[in-house]
Structures are given as C-alpha cells and as structure tokens.
Backbone of each chain as ProteinMPNN parsed JSONL, in Angstrom:
{"seq_chain_A": "DIQMTQSPSTLSASVGDRVTITCRASQSIDSWLAWYQQKPGKAPQILISKASNLESGVPSRFSGSQSGTEFTLTISSLQPDDFATYYCQQYSNQWAFGQGTKVEI", "coords_chain_A": {"N_chain_A": [[22.534, -81.056, -115.734], [21.306, -82.549, -118.734], [20.586, -80.76, -121.575], [18.189, -80.566, -124.203], [17.988, -79.226, -127.344], [15.741, -78.487, -129.67], [14.965, -78.009, -133.12], [13.366, -76.854, -136.16], [10.746, -74.988, -134.319], [8.334, -74.896, -135.537], [7.321, -76.073, -138.67], [6.619, -75.539, -141.96], [5.303, -77.314, -144.648], [4.901, -79.274, -147.7], [3.082, -81.993, -149.169], [5.117, -84.617, -150.194], [7.501, -83.235, -149.822], [10.881, -83.182, -148.615], [11.783, -83.43, -145.317], [13.477, -82.124, -142.485], [14.386, -82.409, -139.163], [16.01, -81.176, -136.262], [17.901, -82.029, -133.386], [19.767, -81.076, -130.641], [22.117, -82.019, -128.265], [23.255, -80.966, -125.041], [25.47, -82.067, -124.012], [27.5, -85.097, -124.354], [25.511, -87.883, -125.254], [25.942, -90.332, -126.101], [24.436, -92.607, -128.208], [21.942, -92.489, -127.27], [19.139, -91.708, -127.989], [15.79, -91.012, -128.891], [13.1, -90.655, -131.236], [9.827, -89.335, -131.493], [6.442, -89.34, -132.667], [3.575, -87.315, -132.402], [0.133, -87.045, -132.485], [-2.797, -84.886, -132.44], [-4.454, -85.086, -129.334], [-3.612, -87.649, -128.849], [-1.435, -90.222, -127.478], [2.152, -90.02, -127.666], [4.059, -91.753, -130.229], [6.641, -94.024, -130.736], [9.253, -93.585, -133.141], [11.931, -93.824, -133.931], [14.706, -95.361, -132.446], [17.692, -95.356, -130.435], [19.099, -93.438, -131.907], [19.181, -94.093, -134.689], [17.78, -96.345, -135.288], [15.132, -97.77, -136.928], [11.974, -98.247, -135.728], [9.733, -101.105, -135.378], [7.19, -101.416, -137.781], [7.188, -98.834, -138.546], [7.111, -96.512, -141.211], [9.471, -96.586, -143.943], [10.214, -94.159, -144.911], [10.929, -92.53, -142.852], [13.835, -91.647, -141.11], [16.775, -91.655, -139.007], [19.656, -89.898, -137.924], [23.057, -89.214, -136.774], [25.424, -86.885, -135.695], [27.992, -86.458, -133.725], [26.893, -84.648, -131.075], [24.64, -83.833, -132.269], [21.499, -84.549, -133.633], [19.387, -85.882, -136.145], [16.156, -86.092, -137.563], [14.737, -87.324, -140.402], [12.284, -87.036, -142.867], [11.666, -88.504, -145.793], [9.845, -88.163, -147.911], [7.228, -86.386, -147.513], [4.097, -87.376, -146.237], [0.452, -87.23, -146.17], [-0.398, -88.27, -143.723], [1.708, -87.662, -142.034], [1.645, -85.131, -140.959], [2.02, -83.664, -138.005], [3.22, -83.469, -134.572], [6.607, -83.59, -133.621], [8.942, -85.101, -131.442], [12.123, -85.214, -129.819], [13.941, -87.328, -127.59], [16.207, -87.736, -125.001], [17.738, -90.498, -123.459], [19.91, -90.984, -121.896], [20.901, -89.862, -119.477], [19.153, -88.551, -116.727], [16.571, -88.313, -118.125], [15.161, -86.505, -120.892], [12.985, -84.444, -122.904], [13.01, -82.91, -126.178], [11.807, -79.643, -127.323], [9.86, -79.918, -129.173], [8.568, -80.193, -132.572], [6.339, -78.832, -134.712], [4.878, -80.058, -137.541], [3.363, -78.675, -140.224], [0.895, -77.974, -142.725]], "CA_chain_A": [[21.434, -81.647, -116.473], [21.497, -82.524, -120.197], [19.528, -80.027, -122.277], [17.973, -80.907, -125.61], [17.502, -78.114, -128.092], [15.13, -78.99, -130.945], [14.578, -76.949, -134.04], [12.652, -75.639, -135.756], [9.581, -75.243, -133.511], [7.275, -75.083, -136.467], [7.81, -76.318, -140.029], [5.555, -75.606, -142.966], [5.787, -78.145, -145.744], [3.89, -79.812, -148.562], [3.176, -83.43, -149.444], [6.215, -84.902, -151.078], [8.718, -82.569, -149.405], [11.874, -83.748, -147.749], [11.735, -82.655, -144.102], [14.545, -82.407, -141.546], [14.244, -81.835, -137.802], [17.294, -81.343, -135.597], [17.986, -82.0, -131.937], [21.171, -80.97, -130.2], [22.291, -82.269, -126.827], [24.211, -80.054, -124.423], [26.692, -82.883, -123.797], [27.395, -86.398, -125.022], [24.532, -88.841, -124.821], [26.235, -91.477, -126.986], [23.365, -92.664, -129.202], [20.714, -92.744, -126.518], [18.119, -90.743, -128.411], [14.631, -91.526, -129.606], [12.164, -89.717, -131.898], [8.44, -89.696, -131.34], [5.42, -88.583, -133.354], [2.372, -87.185, -131.651], [-1.016, -86.413, -133.162], [-3.618, -84.239, -131.405], [-5.322, -85.925, -128.497], [-3.127, -88.996, -128.738], [-0.146, -90.422, -126.853], [3.237, -90.156, -128.631], [4.458, -93.061, -130.712], [8.095, -94.023, -131.079], [9.63, -93.838, -134.551], [13.314, -94.135, -134.072], [15.436, -95.584, -131.211], [19.175, -95.356, -130.482], [19.463, -92.413, -132.884], [19.006, -94.351, -136.102], [17.097, -97.651, -135.507], [13.719, -97.63, -137.245], [11.149, -99.176, -134.974], [8.894, -101.997, -136.135], [5.963, -100.867, -138.266], [7.358, -97.407, -138.951], [7.456, -96.454, -142.643], [10.914, -96.391, -144.24], [10.522, -92.743, -145.24], [11.488, -91.945, -141.68], [15.212, -92.087, -140.746], [17.466, -90.888, -138.06], [21.13, -89.901, -138.007], [23.753, -88.562, -135.655], [26.788, -86.374, -135.827], [28.369, -86.018, -132.395], [25.718, -84.398, -130.212], [23.556, -83.351, -133.113], [20.722, -85.683, -134.127], [18.5, -85.472, -137.167], [15.081, -86.914, -138.037], [14.406, -86.969, -141.785], [11.152, -87.668, -143.585], [12.142, -88.369, -147.159], [8.781, -87.668, -148.758], [6.158, -86.128, -146.515], [2.81, -87.873, -146.586], [-0.59, -86.521, -145.434], [-0.478, -88.781, -142.323], [2.879, -87.196, -141.307], [1.441, -83.82, -140.355], [1.981, -84.003, -136.569], [4.315, -82.9, -133.775], [7.674, -84.569, -133.363], [9.78, -84.867, -130.231], [13.284, -86.048, -129.529], [14.087, -87.641, -126.173], [17.475, -88.422, -124.646], [17.588, -91.417, -122.316], [21.247, -91.294, -121.344], [20.973, -89.469, -118.075], [18.114, -87.601, -116.396], [15.798, -88.259, -119.362], [14.53, -85.21, -121.184], [12.467, -84.275, -124.256], [13.146, -81.621, -126.846], [10.675, -78.796, -127.174], [8.843, -80.333, -130.156], [8.484, -79.531, -133.855], [5.039, -79.095, -135.352], [4.93, -80.076, -139.026], [2.068, -78.308, -140.709], [0.769, -77.723, -144.145]], "C_chain_A": [[21.734, -81.54, -117.959], [20.283, -81.822, -120.799], [19.424, -80.461, -123.691], [17.349, -79.694, -126.303], [17.04, -78.585, -129.468], [14.699, -77.833, -131.812], [14.197, -77.555, -135.403], [11.445, -75.96, -134.84], [8.376, -75.482, -134.347], [7.917, -75.197, -137.854], [6.638, -76.4, -140.961], [6.07, -76.341, -144.205], [4.599, -78.639, -146.567], [4.086, -81.291, -148.733], [4.251, -83.615, -150.456], [7.545, -84.24, -150.717], [9.627, -83.456, -148.583], [11.967, -82.815, -146.505], [12.839, -83.063, -143.146], [14.298, -81.679, -140.257], [15.525, -82.165, -137.006], [17.118, -81.257, -134.069], [19.418, -81.976, -131.523], [21.211, -81.145, -128.666], [23.387, -81.382, -126.31], [25.523, -80.768, -124.06], [26.435, -84.25, -124.402], [26.313, -87.286, -124.414], [24.714, -90.162, -125.607], [25.146, -91.47, -128.056], [22.038, -92.868, -128.599], [19.649, -91.671, -126.77], [17.018, -91.414, -129.206], [13.832, -90.396, -130.218], [10.757, -90.291, -131.76], [7.552, -88.813, -132.218], [4.198, -88.489, -132.495], [1.302, -86.477, -132.453], [-1.976, -85.859, -132.088], [-4.514, -85.212, -130.668], [-4.832, -87.367, -128.312], [-1.77, -89.051, -127.969], [0.907, -90.437, -127.971], [3.508, -91.612, -129.052], [5.938, -93.022, -131.12], [8.282, -94.313, -132.556], [11.002, -94.407, -134.667], [13.909, -94.351, -132.612], [16.924, -95.58, -131.457], [19.68, -94.584, -131.711], [19.087, -92.779, -134.307], [18.257, -95.686, -136.36], [15.613, -97.403, -135.765], [12.93, -98.696, -136.477], [10.185, -99.945, -135.838], [7.58, -101.305, -136.527], [6.05, -99.437, -138.732], [7.777, -97.32, -140.415], [8.89, -96.059, -142.868], [11.237, -94.978, -144.669], [11.074, -91.987, -144.056], [12.917, -92.498, -141.462], [15.799, -91.14, -139.751], [18.948, -90.994, -138.211], [21.728, -89.091, -136.858], [25.099, -88.083, -136.145], [27.185, -85.737, -134.531], [27.141, -85.886, -131.532], [24.55, -83.806, -130.966], [22.845, -84.54, -133.766], [19.692, -85.12, -135.115], [17.416, -86.534, -137.469], [14.749, -86.405, -139.459], [13.205, -87.729, -142.242], [11.425, -87.466, -145.06], [11.103, -87.8, -148.128], [7.538, -87.569, -147.921], [4.801, -86.59, -147.072], [1.716, -87.194, -145.744], [-0.663, -86.955, -143.938], [0.684, -88.287, -141.479], [2.727, -85.839, -140.646], [1.112, -84.05, -138.85], [3.048, -83.233, -135.898], [5.351, -83.939, -133.45], [8.56, -84.123, -132.234], [11.001, -85.753, -130.28], [13.297, -86.272, -128.045], [15.44, -88.314, -125.931], [17.189, -89.3, -123.439], [18.976, -91.922, -121.849], [21.327, -91.011, -119.882], [19.937, -88.404, -117.803], [17.287, -87.318, -117.696], [15.162, -86.91, -119.626], [14.091, -85.207, -122.637], [12.962, -82.903, -124.817], [11.844, -80.889, -126.83], [9.552, -79.123, -128.169], [8.915, -79.53, -131.459], [7.146, -79.897, -134.481], [5.21, -78.978, -136.852], [3.527, -79.83, -139.565], [2.096, -78.002, -142.191], [1.037, -76.22, -144.466]], "O_chain_A": [[22.342, -80.567, -118.405], [19.136, -82.21, -120.579], [20.439, -80.708, -124.343], [16.301, -79.203, -125.884], [17.834, -79.016, -130.303], [14.156, -76.833, -131.343], [14.657, -78.643, -135.751], [11.165, -77.139, -134.62], [7.466, -76.199, -133.93], [8.9, -74.525, -138.168], [5.753, -77.236, -140.782], [7.135, -76.024, -144.734], [3.444, -78.449, -146.186], [5.174, -81.799, -148.462], [4.324, -82.893, -151.45], [8.593, -84.625, -151.235], [9.164, -84.387, -147.925], [12.193, -81.61, -146.622], [13.113, -84.255, -143.009], [14.032, -80.477, -140.248], [16.044, -83.279, -137.073], [16.29, -80.502, -133.56], [20.217, -82.779, -132.004], [20.463, -80.521, -127.914], [24.339, -81.07, -127.026], [26.548, -80.127, -123.834], [25.344, -84.546, -124.889], [26.222, -87.417, -123.193], [23.794, -90.967, -125.751], [24.944, -90.463, -128.735], [21.103, -93.341, -129.245], [19.318, -90.862, -125.903], [17.265, -92.26, -130.066], [13.901, -89.267, -129.732], [10.515, -91.491, -131.88], [7.89, -87.658, -132.478], [3.798, -89.488, -131.898], [1.55, -85.42, -133.034], [-1.957, -86.324, -130.949], [-5.219, -86.03, -131.259], [-5.516, -88.197, -127.713], [-1.075, -88.044, -127.843], [0.6, -90.823, -129.099], [3.218, -92.556, -128.317], [6.394, -92.082, -131.771], [7.593, -95.145, -133.146], [11.23, -95.361, -135.41], [13.611, -93.581, -131.699], [17.366, -95.783, -132.588], [20.565, -95.037, -132.436], [18.708, -91.899, -135.08], [18.117, -96.104, -137.51], [14.915, -96.877, -134.898], [13.205, -99.891, -136.582], [9.844, -99.492, -136.931], [6.936, -100.678, -135.687], [5.081, -98.889, -139.258], [8.72, -98.001, -140.817], [9.467, -95.295, -142.094], [12.41, -94.622, -144.784], [11.636, -90.905, -144.226], [13.149, -93.696, -141.622], [15.395, -89.982, -139.646], [19.465, -92.047, -138.583], [21.039, -88.404, -136.104], [25.805, -88.761, -136.891], [26.782, -84.611, -134.239], [26.431, -86.859, -131.279], [23.585, -83.332, -130.367], [23.476, -85.411, -134.365], [19.191, -84.011, -134.933], [17.722, -87.718, -137.612], [14.516, -85.214, -139.669], [13.109, -88.938, -142.033], [11.413, -86.328, -145.529], [11.439, -87.051, -149.045], [6.873, -88.57, -147.654], [4.414, -86.256, -148.191], [2.029, -86.63, -144.696], [-0.939, -86.154, -143.045], [0.648, -88.483, -140.264], [3.581, -85.432, -139.859], [0.048, -84.567, -138.508], [3.731, -82.425, -136.529], [5.015, -85.053, -133.047], [8.884, -82.945, -132.086], [10.934, -86.9, -130.724], [12.718, -85.482, -127.299], [15.775, -89.317, -126.562], [16.485, -88.895, -122.513], [19.166, -93.08, -121.477], [21.784, -91.857, -119.113], [19.837, -87.44, -118.561], [17.329, -86.221, -118.252], [14.682, -86.248, -118.707], [14.699, -85.849, -123.493], [13.264, -81.951, -124.099], [10.843, -81.439, -126.37], [8.425, -78.653, -128.013], [9.271, -78.352, -131.458], [6.846, -81.061, -134.743], [5.63, -77.943, -137.37], [2.625, -80.649, -139.394], [3.143, -77.806, -142.808], [0.975, -75.816, -145.627]]}, "seq_chain_B": "QVQLQESGPGLVKPSETLSLTCTVSGVSVSTYYWSWIRQPPGKGLEFIGHTFNGGSMYNPALTSRVTVTLDMSKNQFSLTLTSVTADDTAVYYCARHTYGVGLLYWGPGTLVTVSS", "coords_chain_B": {"N_chain_B": [[0.044, -108.936, -125.425], [0.95, -105.666, -124.655], [-0.47, -103.4, -122.502], [-1.316, -100.188, -121.107], [-2.928, -98.235, -118.663], [-3.975, -95.242, -117.384], [-5.303, -94.002, -114.222], [-7.277, -92.07, -111.939], [-8.089, -89.106, -109.954], [-9.638, -86.43, -111.781], [-9.603, -83.828, -111.08], [-7.911, -81.706, -108.898], [-7.291, -79.928, -105.935], [-5.536, -76.77, -105.44], [-2.44, -76.884, -103.666], [-2.882, -79.376, -102.687], [-2.431, -83.004, -102.923], [-1.588, -84.797, -105.811], [-2.531, -87.851, -107.11], [-1.913, -90.679, -109.055], [-2.565, -93.724, -110.837], [-1.145, -96.367, -112.722], [-2.253, -99.022, -114.5], [-1.026, -102.063, -115.564], [-1.037, -104.404, -118.231], [-0.244, -107.538, -119.712], [2.443, -107.776, -119.338], [4.909, -108.204, -116.735], [5.337, -105.803, -114.111], [7.689, -106.101, -112.773], [9.792, -106.123, -114.344], [11.563, -104.093, -116.741], [11.554, -100.426, -117.119], [9.395, -98.059, -115.694], [7.469, -95.318, -116.457], [6.466, -91.868, -115.896], [5.12, -89.209, -117.675], [4.278, -85.869, -118.54], [2.066, -83.438, -120.061], [1.366, -80.243, -120.381], [-1.596, -78.313, -121.328], [-1.512, -77.61, -124.762], [1.214, -77.54, -124.833], [4.671, -78.851, -124.659], [6.206, -82.169, -124.107], [6.978, -83.408, -120.849], [9.326, -85.055, -118.917], [8.65, -86.822, -115.958], [9.334, -88.835, -114.012], [10.758, -92.058, -113.32], [10.439, -95.533, -112.383], [11.789, -98.654, -111.329], [12.439, -102.122, -110.686], [14.163, -101.751, -108.243], [14.824, -99.169, -107.896], [14.401, -95.556, -108.346], [14.127, -92.642, -110.513], [14.131, -89.152, -110.92], [12.846, -86.152, -112.482], [14.948, -83.405, -112.1], [13.762, -80.898, -111.63], [11.435, -81.494, -110.383], [11.882, -83.171, -108.312], [11.688, -82.762, -105.535], [8.999, -83.019, -104.99], [7.92, -85.278, -106.036], [7.025, -88.724, -106.189], [7.485, -91.997, -107.347], [6.219, -95.206, -107.5], [6.276, -98.828, -107.375], [3.825, -101.421, -107.502], [3.906, -104.588, -107.259], [2.215, -106.668, -106.6], [-0.244, -105.907, -107.59], [0.334, -105.38, -110.155], [0.872, -102.716, -110.943], [1.878, -99.217, -111.208], [2.609, -96.144, -109.528], [2.044, -92.568, -109.265], [2.858, -89.842, -107.274], [2.356, -86.526, -106.584], [3.084, -83.783, -104.749], [1.8, -80.785, -103.156], [0.479, -79.25, -105.245], [0.086, -76.89, -107.987], [-1.554, -74.563, -110.219], [0.124, -74.784, -112.41], [0.66, -77.427, -112.62], [-1.361, -78.56, -113.987], [-2.232, -80.758, -116.523], [-2.013, -83.231, -119.156], [-1.456, -86.449, -118.067], [0.718, -89.019, -118.714], [1.369, -92.538, -118.579], [4.067, -94.818, -119.156], [6.103, -97.335, -120.733], [9.486, -97.977, -120.563], [11.823, -99.442, -122.628], [14.957, -100.861, -122.244], [17.629, -99.35, -123.859], [16.078, -98.651, -126.048], [13.729, -96.945, -125.666], [10.651, -95.196, -124.998], [8.371, -97.313, -125.434], [5.747, -98.26, -125.15], [2.713, -96.705, -124.338], [0.233, -95.302, -122.14], [-3.148, -94.044, -122.727], [-3.373, -91.57, -121.637], [-4.321, -89.112, -119.136], [-6.264, -86.348, -118.181], [-5.47, -84.02, -115.767], [-6.666, -81.54, -113.806], [-5.792, -78.71, -111.966], [-7.404, -76.93, -109.684], [-9.429, -74.756, -107.667]], "CA_chain_B": [[-0.108, -107.51, -125.85], [1.177, -104.789, -123.521], [-1.366, -102.262, -122.414], [-1.24, -99.39, -119.919], [-4.128, -97.381, -118.481], [-3.918, -94.336, -116.217], [-6.53, -93.732, -113.499], [-7.096, -91.181, -110.807], [-8.952, -87.924, -110.01], [-9.395, -85.477, -112.834], [-9.568, -82.482, -110.466], [-7.202, -81.616, -107.639], [-7.251, -78.522, -105.429], [-4.201, -76.244, -105.197], [-1.71, -77.208, -102.444], [-3.133, -80.758, -102.319], [-1.582, -84.033, -103.557], [-2.07, -85.466, -107.009], [-2.151, -89.299, -107.113], [-2.371, -91.415, -110.222], [-2.105, -95.134, -110.915], [-1.057, -96.967, -114.078], [-2.444, -100.468, -114.488], [-0.306, -102.683, -116.725], [-1.379, -105.762, -118.586], [0.562, -108.168, -120.772], [3.829, -107.9, -118.899], [5.063, -107.901, -115.305], [6.06, -104.555, -113.798], [8.942, -106.402, -112.093], [10.831, -105.896, -115.365], [11.541, -102.81, -117.48], [11.418, -99.163, -116.439], [8.043, -97.541, -115.793], [7.704, -93.853, -116.437], [5.429, -90.873, -115.978], [5.382, -88.031, -118.52], [3.106, -85.016, -118.596], [1.956, -82.48, -121.146], [0.382, -79.129, -120.173], [-2.395, -78.008, -122.527], [-0.881, -76.822, -125.813], [2.691, -77.448, -124.674], [5.41, -80.034, -124.958], [6.265, -83.256, -123.126], [7.945, -83.209, -119.752], [9.529, -86.247, -118.157], [8.44, -86.649, -114.51], [10.182, -89.769, -113.3], [10.494, -93.486, -113.599], [10.783, -96.512, -111.373], [12.096, -100.008, -111.76], [12.58, -103.026, -109.567], [15.514, -101.471, -107.74], [15.013, -97.761, -107.612], [13.635, -94.541, -109.086], [14.827, -91.478, -110.932], [13.134, -88.112, -111.08], [13.226, -84.894, -113.062], [15.485, -82.541, -111.008], [12.886, -79.767, -111.371], [10.251, -81.942, -109.639], [12.287, -84.248, -107.388], [11.256, -82.505, -104.155], [7.562, -83.185, -104.854], [7.484, -86.455, -106.76], [7.365, -90.117, -105.84], [6.941, -93.024, -108.274], [6.389, -96.491, -106.842], [5.782, -100.039, -108.003], [3.055, -102.375, -106.706], [3.975, -105.794, -108.086], [1.052, -107.512, -106.359], [-1.369, -105.454, -108.427], [0.904, -105.062, -111.487], [0.645, -101.312, -111.165], [2.831, -98.277, -110.629], [1.831, -94.963, -109.149], [2.667, -91.244, -109.184], [2.382, -88.904, -106.223], [2.962, -85.184, -106.741], [2.587, -82.952, -103.649], [1.745, -79.285, -103.217], [0.222, -78.889, -106.685], [-0.386, -75.569, -108.377], [-2.128, -74.523, -111.578], [1.167, -75.19, -113.37], [0.658, -78.857, -112.704], [-2.419, -78.986, -114.864], [-1.625, -81.379, -117.668], [-2.377, -84.636, -119.447], [-0.432, -87.293, -117.51], [0.874, -90.323, -119.405], [2.332, -93.528, -118.106], [4.733, -95.428, -120.279], [7.134, -98.383, -120.417], [10.796, -97.787, -121.226], [12.605, -100.632, -122.873], [16.329, -100.459, -122.17], [18.275, -99.183, -125.163], [15.112, -98.347, -127.065], [12.941, -95.74, -125.398], [9.299, -95.354, -124.452], [7.739, -98.123, -126.513], [4.358, -98.411, -124.888], [2.139, -95.558, -123.633], [-1.19, -95.263, -121.919], [-3.818, -92.998, -123.557], [-3.236, -90.287, -120.985], [-5.467, -88.645, -118.357], [-6.172, -84.945, -117.904], [-5.662, -83.607, -114.397], [-6.798, -80.044, -113.668], [-5.601, -78.178, -110.602], [-8.282, -75.743, -109.561], [-10.23, -74.83, -106.513]], "C_chain_B": [[0.005, -106.595, -124.617], [0.191, -103.6, -123.585], [-1.195, -101.505, -121.063], [-2.474, -98.49, -119.825], [-3.906, -96.569, -117.181], [-5.306, -94.209, -115.549], [-6.262, -92.823, -112.321], [-8.049, -89.952, -110.942], [-8.631, -86.98, -111.166], [-9.296, -84.046, -112.339], [-8.903, -82.546, -109.125], [-7.134, -80.181, -107.235], [-5.807, -78.06, -105.254], [-3.718, -76.594, -103.772], [-1.948, -78.679, -102.006], [-2.187, -81.707, -103.098], [-2.289, -84.722, -104.709], [-1.565, -86.921, -106.946], [-2.779, -90.006, -108.316], [-1.796, -92.846, -110.2], [-2.129, -95.576, -112.378], [-1.203, -98.478, -113.899], [-1.872, -101.066, -115.76], [-0.818, -104.041, -116.978], [-0.457, -106.268, -119.699], [2.014, -108.35, -120.449], [3.931, -107.586, -117.422], [5.753, -106.58, -115.073], [7.393, -104.81, -113.065], [10.123, -106.261, -113.088], [10.596, -104.599, -116.095], [11.49, -101.643, -116.534], [10.02, -98.632, -116.704], [8.022, -96.057, -115.484], [6.377, -93.105, -116.378], [5.932, -89.655, -116.735], [4.128, -87.163, -118.463], [3.212, -83.976, -119.708], [0.934, -81.398, -120.819], [-0.352, -78.826, -121.44], [-1.626, -77.139, -123.549], [0.604, -76.761, -125.727], [3.335, -78.791, -124.928], [5.43, -81.075, -123.83], [7.3, -82.995, -122.06], [8.096, -84.584, -119.006], [9.42, -85.992, -116.646], [9.342, -87.547, -113.694], [9.902, -91.157, -113.752], [10.942, -94.364, -112.415], [11.047, -97.822, -112.005], [12.342, -100.819, -110.524], [14.002, -102.834, -109.013], [15.742, -100.01, -107.463], [14.131, -96.839, -108.44], [14.553, -93.41, -109.522], [13.804, -90.399, -111.284], [13.731, -86.907, -111.814], [13.705, -83.979, -111.976], [14.547, -81.392, -110.65], [11.703, -80.155, -110.484], [10.569, -82.827, -108.447], [11.799, -83.999, -105.96], [9.771, -82.845, -103.911], [7.064, -84.516, -105.425], [7.944, -87.75, -106.115], [6.722, -91.024, -106.828], [7.25, -94.38, -107.642], [5.777, -97.606, -107.597], [4.908, -100.782, -107.007], [2.972, -103.69, -107.531], [2.808, -106.713, -107.834], [-0.139, -107.186, -107.207], [-0.939, -105.25, -109.884], [0.581, -103.632, -111.899], [1.839, -100.509, -110.728], [2.072, -96.956, -110.461], [2.695, -93.725, -109.146], [2.018, -90.467, -108.065], [3.124, -87.607, -106.406], [2.299, -84.273, -105.675], [2.562, -81.492, -103.965], [1.535, -78.774, -104.625], [-0.222, -77.441, -106.81], [-1.047, -75.657, -109.729], [-1.175, -74.993, -112.648], [1.252, -76.705, -113.526], [-0.517, -79.438, -113.533], [-1.869, -79.522, -116.188], [-2.299, -82.7, -118.004], [-1.15, -85.435, -118.915], [-0.425, -88.648, -118.243], [1.739, -91.274, -118.57], [2.851, -94.287, -119.308], [5.767, -96.433, -119.849], [8.376, -98.046, -121.239], [11.47, -99.137, -121.374], [14.076, -100.202, -122.975], [16.975, -100.43, -123.555], [17.373, -98.758, -126.272], [14.401, -97.042, -126.805], [11.536, -96.115, -124.861], [8.431, -95.979, -125.536], [6.219, -98.202, -126.358], [3.84, -97.264, -124.019], [0.69, -95.866, -123.282], [-1.854, -94.126, -122.703], [-3.725, -91.64, -122.945], [-4.538, -89.914, -120.213], [-5.27, -87.181, -117.983], [-6.41, -84.681, -116.414], [-5.616, -82.06, -114.356], [-6.61, -79.69, -112.212], [-6.356, -76.897, -110.527], [-9.103, -75.886, -108.299], [-11.733, -74.748, -106.864]], "O_chain_B": [[-0.754, -106.738, -123.659], [0.069, -102.917, -124.601], [-0.961, -102.122, -120.024], [-2.991, -98.043, -120.849], [-3.693, -97.104, -116.092], [-6.338, -94.296, -116.215], [-5.162, -92.805, -111.77], [-8.729, -89.81, -111.958], [-7.462, -86.764, -111.484], [-8.942, -83.147, -113.102], [-9.287, -83.359, -108.285], [-6.942, -79.3, -108.073], [-4.937, -78.876, -104.948], [-4.496, -76.596, -102.819], [-1.301, -79.164, -101.078], [-1.287, -81.271, -103.815], [-3.431, -85.166, -104.591], [-0.378, -87.187, -106.76], [-3.985, -89.94, -108.553], [-0.733, -93.122, -109.644], [-3.014, -95.205, -113.15], [-0.389, -99.123, -113.238], [-2.187, -100.64, -116.871], [-1.03, -104.799, -116.031], [0.037, -105.491, -120.517], [2.746, -109.002, -121.193], [3.144, -106.798, -116.897], [6.695, -106.261, -115.798], [8.134, -103.871, -112.77], [11.289, -106.28, -112.695], [9.488, -104.066, -116.05], [11.397, -101.809, -115.318], [9.515, -98.744, -117.821], [8.474, -95.6, -114.435], [5.324, -93.623, -116.752], [7.02, -89.141, -116.473], [3.021, -87.69, -118.347], [4.295, -83.682, -120.216], [-0.266, -81.63, -120.971], [0.178, -79.045, -122.53], [-1.152, -76.055, -123.209], [1.229, -76.005, -126.472], [2.68, -79.746, -125.348], [4.8, -80.918, -122.785], [8.362, -82.433, -122.327], [7.115, -85.165, -118.543], [10.027, -85.056, -116.125], [10.037, -87.084, -112.79], [8.939, -91.418, -114.472], [11.733, -93.941, -111.571], [10.58, -98.088, -113.112], [12.444, -100.273, -109.426], [14.905, -103.63, -109.272], [16.748, -99.641, -106.856], [13.227, -97.289, -109.145], [15.636, -93.237, -108.964], [12.756, -90.682, -111.864], [14.939, -86.67, -111.778], [12.982, -83.762, -111.003], [14.526, -80.948, -109.502], [11.043, -79.293, -109.903], [9.687, -83.194, -107.671], [11.521, -84.959, -105.241], [9.339, -82.947, -102.763], [5.881, -84.831, -105.296], [9.049, -87.868, -105.586], [5.541, -90.867, -107.14], [8.395, -94.668, -107.294], [4.855, -97.395, -108.385], [5.196, -100.789, -105.81], [2.091, -103.86, -108.374], [2.42, -107.47, -108.723], [-0.955, -108.054, -107.517], [-1.776, -104.977, -110.744], [0.103, -103.36, -113.0], [2.703, -100.992, -109.996], [1.072, -96.686, -111.126], [3.919, -93.805, -109.04], [0.795, -90.437, -107.925], [4.355, -87.57, -106.389], [1.091, -84.038, -105.718], [3.203, -81.017, -104.902], [2.314, -77.968, -105.133], [-0.809, -76.855, -105.9], [-1.093, -76.732, -110.326], [-1.593, -75.535, -113.671], [1.859, -77.199, -114.477], [-0.621, -80.648, -113.734], [-1.131, -78.828, -116.888], [-3.076, -83.223, -117.205], [-0.002, -85.149, -119.253], [-1.454, -89.314, -118.358], [2.711, -90.858, -117.939], [2.184, -94.393, -120.337], [6.255, -96.387, -118.72], [8.307, -97.856, -122.453], [11.665, -99.872, -120.407], [14.396, -99.275, -123.718], [16.868, -101.388, -124.319], [17.858, -98.514, -127.377], [14.458, -96.127, -127.627], [11.313, -97.212, -124.348], [7.859, -95.311, -126.398], [5.494, -98.21, -127.354], [4.496, -96.898, -123.044], [-0.001, -96.584, -124.006], [-1.145, -93.312, -123.294], [-3.963, -90.639, -123.621], [-5.646, -90.32, -120.565], [-4.195, -86.814, -117.508], [-7.44, -85.077, -115.868], [-4.669, -81.414, -114.805], [-7.206, -80.307, -111.329], [-6.031, -75.91, -111.187], [-9.442, -76.999, -107.895], [-12.579, -74.797, -105.971]]}, "name": "protein", "num_of_chains": 2, "seq": "DIQMTQSPSTLSASVGDRVTITCRASQSIDSWLAWYQQKPGKAPQILISKASNLESGVPSRFSGSQSGTEFTLTISSLQPDDFATYYCQQYSNQWAFGQGTKVEIQVQLQESGPGLVKPSETLSLTCTVSGVSVSTYYWSWIRQPPGKGLEFIGHTFNGGSMYNPALTSRVTVTLDMSKNQFSLTLTSVTADDTAVYYCARHTYGVGLLYWGPGTLVTVSS"}
C-alpha cells in the first residue's frame, strides 16, 4: 500500500503569511496527487490536481509543486477565508488521503 | 450541473449492515469513477472504495466488508458495509473522480451512527 505522510498536523499562521504544507508518498505516484480544502461541516473541495494544476475557480495564491515523492501546497498570502483543513490525496494506486493539516489563527 | 446526494439510514446497530445510496444528476454514472469516502467525527478522510463501468476498487483495510455497485437504470451508486462497529460511525461522502484530476464533485455528506 502507498502511505501518505502529511505535515504539519496543525499550523498557526496570520493573515498575509506564506504557508507551506507537505505530503510525502512512500513510493512513486508520478504526479497523481490532489490537494483539497475542507471547512467545518462541509465536503472537501479540490484545489490542485496532478500535483500542480490549479483547478478552475481556485485563487492564484494557491500553488502545488513536486520534488520526487514529496509534494507541497503553498498559500502565498494567507487570507481569512483560507483558515481550514487541507488534505492531500494520491490517486495512483489504492487511493489514499494524508492525515490533514489544520490551518488556524 | 453535476450534483450528488447521499441517502440512507442515519442509525445502524452494531453487527448489522450499513447501506447508502448516492443519487447523481447532470451526468451518467456509466462514465467516470464513483467513490465513497468517510470521515469519523473530528478525524481525517478515509477512502472506502470506488466503482466504474467495469469494476471496483476498495481500501485494503475494508475490502472484506465493502461492496460498491452501480445502478445505471436509476443513475445511482451504492455502498454496502457489513458487520459494522462503533468505529464505522462517520460522515459518509459520495464523490465523482475525474481521471487524471481527482475528486471534483462531492455530495454534502450524511452522518451514520453505529449504536444499539
């Protein structure tokens, strides 16, 4: 099974901060990784597909990158609406989610 | 406009079978991959399984208890989870996976509680 290790589990930040969340796969998943944002009581919403493709309607302050089996979600300037929990998901083989990162004030 | 909606009992007794249905509108279930994901209260997301017109794939940790099936005549897909315990208490989401992209469309989720 492919394991996804996401860090940190919690991140304290302020409006305007640059924020980085990392997800590491236990083996190669090519670029088959997506990032989601989830707010309390709501279903997750996709932000990034195929490691670095910004999905339609997602603000450009969100970006994704990859280095081997390490994937990064970056928020360039944190906005009040961005305080939420973020998940990575690999869809290469036996799909799996990372443990989540809660971005809080 | 693609929409998904989960339905089914909100309370299931331990050792019994959990059954949920996802009704899809705006696209035929004969295309794409159709997934179930769950989230225990206060915890993270867990992939359960998905089906497509040609087969299914399940989380190895649940594979002995899970079945996901398509009903093209009703444009629905369903989840069956047998021998439930309190650990299966969660919000259950249905979602559509677009190849090469990910889970683009989600239902609002439905809470299922396992309790006697």
